[in-house]
DOVO-605157 format. One record per residue (C-alpha): chain; x, y, z. Coordinates in nm, 3 decimals, padded with zeros to 5 digits. Layout:
// residues N
+-------+---------+---------+---------+
: kette :       u :       v :       w :
+-------+---------+---------+---------+
:     A :       X :       Y :       Z :
...
+-------+---------+---------+---------+
// end
This chain:
// residues 87
+-------+---------+---------+---------+
: kette :       u :       v :       w :
+-------+---------+---------+---------+
:     A : -00.715 : -00.535 :  00.201 :
:     A : -00.436 : -00.532 : -00.058 :
:     A : -00.687 : -00.588 : -00.340 :
:     A : -00.886 : -00.285 : -00.223 :
:     A : -00.572 : -00.071 : -00.206 :
:     A : -00.474 : -00.178 : -00.558 :
:     A : -00.819 : -00.085 : -00.690 :
:     A : -00.813 :  00.253 : -00.516 :
:     A : -00.470 :  00.333 : -00.663 :
:     A : -00.574 :  00.239 : -01.017 :
:     A : -00.920 :  00.395 : -01.007 :
:     A : -00.759 :  00.740 : -00.986 :
:     A : -01.070 :  00.886 : -00.824 :
:     A : -00.915 :  00.974 : -00.491 :
:     A : -00.781 :  00.780 : -00.197 :
:     A : -00.733 :  00.803 :  00.174 :
:     A : -00.462 :  01.027 :  00.318 :
:     A : -00.219 :  00.747 :  00.408 :
:     A : -00.217 :  00.586 :  00.064 :
:     A : -00.207 :  00.927 : -00.104 :
:     A :  00.104 :  01.010 :  00.098 :
:     A :  00.262 :  00.676 :  00.005 :
:     A :  00.184 :  00.720 : -00.366 :
:     A :  00.319 :  01.076 : -00.366 :
:     A :  00.637 :  00.960 : -00.190 :
:     A :  00.666 :  00.670 : -00.436 :
:     A :  00.637 :  00.902 : -00.736 :
:     A :  00.867 :  01.166 : -00.590 :
:     A :  01.157 :  00.928 : -00.527 :
:     A :  01.077 :  00.674 : -00.803 :
:     A :  01.046 :  00.381 : -00.559 :
:     A :  00.812 :  00.084 : -00.558 :
:     A :  00.488 :  00.104 : -00.361 :
:     A :  00.579 : -00.204 : -00.159 :
:     A :  00.911 : -00.055 : -00.044 :
:     A :  00.751 :  00.274 :  00.061 :
:     A :  00.463 :  00.096 :  00.234 :
:     A :  00.702 : -00.138 :  00.414 :
:     A :  00.923 :  00.149 :  00.536 :
:     A :  00.634 :  00.362 :  00.662 :
:     A :  00.462 :  00.069 :  00.832 :
:     A :  00.789 : -00.031 :  00.999 :
:     A :  00.840 :  00.324 :  01.127 :
:     A :  00.486 :  00.327 :  01.269 :
:     A :  00.536 : -00.014 :  01.432 :
:     A :  00.859 :  00.102 :  01.596 :
:     A :  00.695 :  00.422 :  01.720 :
:     A :  00.399 :  00.224 :  01.853 :
:     A :  00.627 : -00.024 :  02.028 :
:     A :  00.825 :  00.259 :  02.189 :
:     A :  00.498 :  00.408 :  02.312 :
:     A :  00.395 :  00.078 :  02.470 :
:     A :  00.180 : -00.090 :  02.204 :
:     A :  00.183 : -00.465 :  02.164 :
:     A :  00.262 : -00.652 :  01.844 :
:     A :  00.235 : -01.008 :  01.724 :
:     A :  00.239 : -01.233 :  01.422 :
:     A : -00.050 : -01.044 :  01.260 :
:     A :  00.152 : -00.724 :  01.273 :
:     A :  00.441 : -00.891 :  01.093 :
:     A :  00.215 : -01.053 :  00.833 :
:     A :  00.057 : -00.717 :  00.756 :
:     A :  00.397 : -00.546 :  00.753 :
:     A :  00.544 : -00.779 :  00.493 :
:     A :  00.229 : -00.889 :  00.313 :
:     A :  00.010 : -00.591 :  00.235 :
:     A :  00.269 : -00.381 :  00.053 :
:     A :  00.398 : -00.668 : -00.157 :
:     A :  00.053 : -00.797 : -00.242 :
:     A : -00.082 : -00.449 : -00.322 :
:     A :  00.216 : -00.384 : -00.550 :
:     A :  00.157 : -00.718 : -00.725 :
:     A : -00.219 : -00.668 : -00.761 :
:     A : -00.185 : -00.310 : -00.889 :
:     A : -00.058 : -00.444 : -01.221 :
:     A : -00.357 : -00.675 : -01.264 :
:     A : -00.629 : -00.437 : -01.147 :
:     A : -00.493 : -00.179 : -01.391 :
:     A : -00.559 : -00.429 : -01.670 :
:     A : -00.918 : -00.479 : -01.553 :
:     A : -00.977 : -00.104 : -01.531 :
:     A : -00.858 : -00.064 : -01.893 :
:     A : -01.087 : -00.345 : -02.006 :
:     A : -01.384 : -00.183 : -01.831 :
:     A : -01.324 :  00.153 : -02.004 :
:     A : -01.301 : -00.004 : -02.351 :
:     A : -01.654 : -00.146 : -02.340 :
+-------+---------+---------+---------+
// end
């Protein structure tokens, strides 16, 4: 999932509304993608819990893992996109 998000961000051909919001927020306040993703996901988890949703270990793994991994992979998929254009 994080690899797909990193490719969507670097492809610059459009993205889904949630990631577009996160990228705009990231650029507006000059924050890292992982921090913005973590904060928004945490807010949605809290709202869901208050509304009666359940959560578990998978929720926490996604909360802490996807943003960090997508931020890490964005640097490397950008390199591959540059290499593809040069051919």
